[in-house]
N, C-alpha and C positions, 0 to 999 in steps of 0.2 A: 567980605564974603559972608553971606547970611547962611547959617546952618539951621535947617529945620529938623526938629525931632518930632516924629509923628508915628503913631502905630500904623501898621500896614496889614491889610487883610488881602488874602488871595481872592476869595469869593465866598459868598454865604454858604455855598454848597460844601466848600472845603473846610471852612471854619478855621483857617490858618491865620495866625496873627504873630507878628514880630515887630520889633522896633529897631530903628537904625538912624544914624545921622547922614544926611545926604545934602551936599551943598547945592542950593538953588533948585532942588527938585523935591517934590513930594514923593517919597518912596511908595506910598500906597497907590498914588496915581500911576507911577511907572509900572508897577506890578499889574494893577487892574487893566491898564491899556494894553499891556503885553498879553494878558489872558484873553482879552477881547480879540486881539489879532489871532491868537491861537485858535479860538473858537471859529474863526472864519476860514481857517485852513481847510482845504479839500484834501484830495489824495495826492497832491503835488509834493515833490521833494524840493522844488524850487519856487520860491515866492519873492516878490519884490520887497526889499528892505524899506522902500518908501512907504509901505503899509504900516510900519512901526511908528508909533508916536514919539519914541525916544531912541537915542543911539543904542546899538547892540551892546556896546561896552558898558553903558550905564545899566541896561537890563541884566547883563551878566553879573555886575557888581551887586545889584539888589538880590538876585537869585542866590548867589554864592553866600551872601550874608545870611539869608533866611535858611539855606540848607545847613549852615553851621549852627544856627541858633534854635531851630525847631527841634523839639524833642520827640514828637510822634513820628514813628517810622513811616506810616502810610502817607503822611504829609510830606515827609522828606522824599519819599519815592516820587510823589507828584511833582515836587520841585525839581528833582533830578531829570525827570522826563521833560519838563518844561525847559530846563537848561539845554538839554540835548536838542530840543526842537528849534533852538536858535539857529542851528545849522541850515534850516530851511530858508532863512531870509538872506538874500544877497542883493548887492547893487547890480542890477541887470542892465545890459546894454539895451539900446532900442530894439535890436533884432531879437534878443532873448526875451524881452518883455512881450513883444508881438507873439513869439512862439509859445510862451507860457500861457498867454491869454487864449491863443488858438487851441491848445491842448485842453484847457478848462472848458472852453465852449464846446469842443467836440465831445468831451466826456459828459457834459451836461445835456447835450441835445441828441446824443446817439441812440438812446433808448435801447441799449444792448446790441446795436449794430456796429460795433467797433471795427469789424472786418471790412465794412464798407468804407470806413474812414482811414484805413491802414496807411495809405500813401500820404495823406495829410499829416497823420501822426508821425510817420517816419521823417518827413521833411522838418516838422517842428522839433522833434527830438534831436535831429542833427544840429539844428541851430542852438539847442540848449546844451550840447555836449560839454562845453567848457564850464557852464554853470553847474551841471551835474557833478563834474569832477571837483569843483570848489566845494559843493555840498559834502561830498565824500571826505575830502581833506579836513574840512571844518568839523565835521562830525567826529572824526578821529581825534582831533585836537580837544574838542569839548569832552570826549570820553576820558582822555588823559588828565584833563583838568579836574574832572570829578574824582578820579583815582587819587590824585594829589590831595584834593580837598578832604577826602575820606582818610587818607593816611595822616593828615594833620589832626584828625579827630578819632582817636582810638575807640571811642564809645559808640560810633556809628556802625550800622550794619553795612554789608557790602553794597557797593554802588550798583545801579541798574545797568 
């Protein structure tokens, strides 16, 4: 098993950098690709995990490591928010994927006429009910994980 040791940056705007060892993955690429996926998020709570270039567990590992090693609080806050945003990504069924796409299309094309599309939105959200519940459950778990992570580091500020 090959271990890569490479510096990892979040984005030029964030100026965040940390190092870690990750087997067979470039941690910088893992984080950069996740941030690109976050930038494509719209107002949805439910997104297809197929849009992620790497497994969620690997992304969590990279984010947790960086949260523990970054000293600047504003950058840690950014990382915590990125960590919680993992709750948006799920393995969707075909029906859920169609419903999520429909909601995104309605939102993009409605031009403020959402009341006209109310029936279609209601049908789509009914199909997404299970995915929305998974989102809520996963968000609660990620929040708890951040609390534990912070408890392990007494020098950090309160989690977001």
